[in-house]
N, C-alpha and C positions, 0 to 999 in steps of 0.2 A: 504494500500500500504506500502511495506517495506520489510525487510529482512525475509527470510524463510529458514527452513532447512527440510530435509527429509531423509528417509532411503530407500535404494534399494539394494537388493541382499547382505544385510549385510554391506553395505557401506553407509556412509553419503554423502549428497549433500547439497549445499546451493546456494542461489541466491536471486533475487529480484522479488517480485510478485506485480502486479498492477491489481486491480479489478474495474470494472465500478461502478458508483454510483447506478446503478440498482441492483447490487449484483450478476449478472450473465451474461454470454455471451460466445461466442465461444472461444476456447483456442488457444493461439499462444506462441511458444517458440521463444525467441529473443537471438541471439548468438553474443557475444561481438567481437570487433575488437582486434588487438594485444595489445592494451593499457591495457586491463583488463576490469573489470566490472565498468567502469567509469560513471560519471553523464550523459554523452551523451546517453549511453545505457539505463540507468534507466529512462531517460526522454522519450526515444522511447517507453518504456513500459507504461509510464504514458499517452502518446499521444494515444497509442492503446486502453488503458482503457477508455479514453475520447470518443473514437469511438465505445465503446461497447464490446470490447474484454477483456478476461482475459489473461494477458501477464506475462510470467515467463522467466526471464533471469538467466540461471545457471552461477555460478561464476567458470570459468574453471581454474583460477589462484589461487584459494583459498585465495582471499583477496588481492593479490598483484596487484598494479596498477603502471603505470608510464606515464610520459609525454615526455620521452626521446626516440627518434626513435631507437637508438642503443640498449637501454635496452629492448624496446618492441620487436625488432627483435630477441634478445636472448631468451626472454620469449616464443615467438612463436616457435622458432626452437627447444627449449628444452621441449615443451609441449608433454607429453606422450599421443599419439593418442588413445591408448587403454583405458587409464583412462578417457580421454576426451569423448570418445564414451560412456563409461559407465555412466558418469555424464549426458550427453545429453539424453541418453535413460532413465535414472532414472528420469530426469526432465520431460520427456514426460509422464512417468507412473504417476508421482506425479500430474502433471497438469490434466491428465484425471481422476484422483481419486477425484478431488475436486468437491464438490456439486455445486460450482459456474459455472463450465464449462458445457455448454449446447450442445456442438458439439461432435459427435461420434469420428471424426477425428480431428487432430490439424493442424495448419499451423506452418511454421517456417520461420523466417526472420533473415538474418545475414549480417554483414558488414565486408568487407575486409577478413581477416582470417575467420571471422564468416560466411561470405558468402559461402566460400568453405566448411566449416564445416556444414552449413545448407544443402548443396547439399549431403554431405556425410551422414548426418542424414536421409535425405529423402530416400536414397538408403538402409540404414541399418534398417529403420523402416517403410517399405511400408505398414505395418499393421495399422499404426497410422497416418503418415504424408500424408495429401491429398493436401496441397498447400505449395509451397516453393518459397521464394523471396530472392534471393542472390543479394546484392548490391556490385558491383565491387568485386565479390568473387574470391579469389585465393586459390589454394591448393599448398602451397610451399614445402611440404614435399616430398622427393624423393619416387617414387613408391607408392604413397598414393592415386592415382586416384581411386574413388569408382567404384563398379560394376554397371555401368549404366543400365544394363539389369534388375536390381532389382527395378529401379525407377518406381513408379506408380503415384506419385503426379504430379499435374500440376505445371509448373514452369514459373515464371515471373522474368526475370533478368534485372537489371539496371546496366549499365556499362558506363565508362567514355571514351570520344573520345581520350583524351590525358593521357593514362595510361600505364606506363612502366611495371607495375606488370602484367597486363592482358590486352594487347592491343586489338583493334577491330578485327584484323585478327584471334586471338585466340578465341575471342567470337564467331565469325562466324564459325570457325572450330567446336567448341563444339556444337553450335546450329545445324549445319548441321548433325553432327553425331547423336545427340539425335533425331532429326526429322526423319532421315533415319531409326532409330530404333523404330519408331512409338510412340515416346513420345510427350506429349502435352507441347510444349516449345515455349515461346516468349522471345526474348532477345532484349532489347533496348539499343542502344549506344547513349548517350545524347551529342549533339554537344557542343563544347566549354567548356567541363568540364574536370576536373582533377580527379585523384583518390581521393576518400573520399569526393566527391562534396556534399554529403548529410549531412556531419558533420558540424553543425553550430557552434560547439566549436572550429573549425579551420578556421578562416576567410581567411587564405591564399589560401584555396581550396574550401571553401563553395560557392555554386552556387545556389542562392535563387530560381531562376526561375525553374531550372532543378529539384531541390529538391522538390519543391511544385508539379510539374507535376508528378514526380515519386511517391510521397506520395499519391496523389489523385488516380492514377492508381492502386497503391498497395492496397489501401483500397477497391476499387471496386472489385479487384481480390479476396481479402480475404473474403469479404462479399459473393461474388458469390459462393465460394467453401465451406464456413464454416457455413453460416446462415441456 
């Protein structure tokens, strides 16, 4: 487990890789929040490895991290989506190339900004992504909604009841549109939770009960689609 680098289409990528003690397992891409590739995200990778998955988190900020919301917002809004797409796609290719990965397709899980990017990646790489789990995922960039018609992965979404970034009415609107388009989508809005309720590094919003319930359901979902 640790930092890794790779090359894709003549460009380099870097991130954090966690491998189960067995040495092999299904592959999962983990997408960061707007804070960067912080310990919370690498710990999610480690937790997934403990559950038997090979987890790779690409570093979309090139090593930059912050704990300040204003700075995080600036980093998110200045993120080059084209470059981020290339990095995520390159991470998918790198993950699938590893001997340790036993699954033909991969899963993707993301948080906040990363939840939105996870959905975008699933639409951009329907050839590879078979399961997608956005946690309170938001797509804050203007005119950046993905082409939902390209989505072939099954989706399990976890959202917060008290979320000004992506409130329950928007969750329901997205769910209804995707279901009407024939997509396999389940969206859960967890009662009594705030945005980022899964992040145990932020005690002001962490909700232990909801986080555990979401985690258990996520593992079941990922095993069902990737094992």
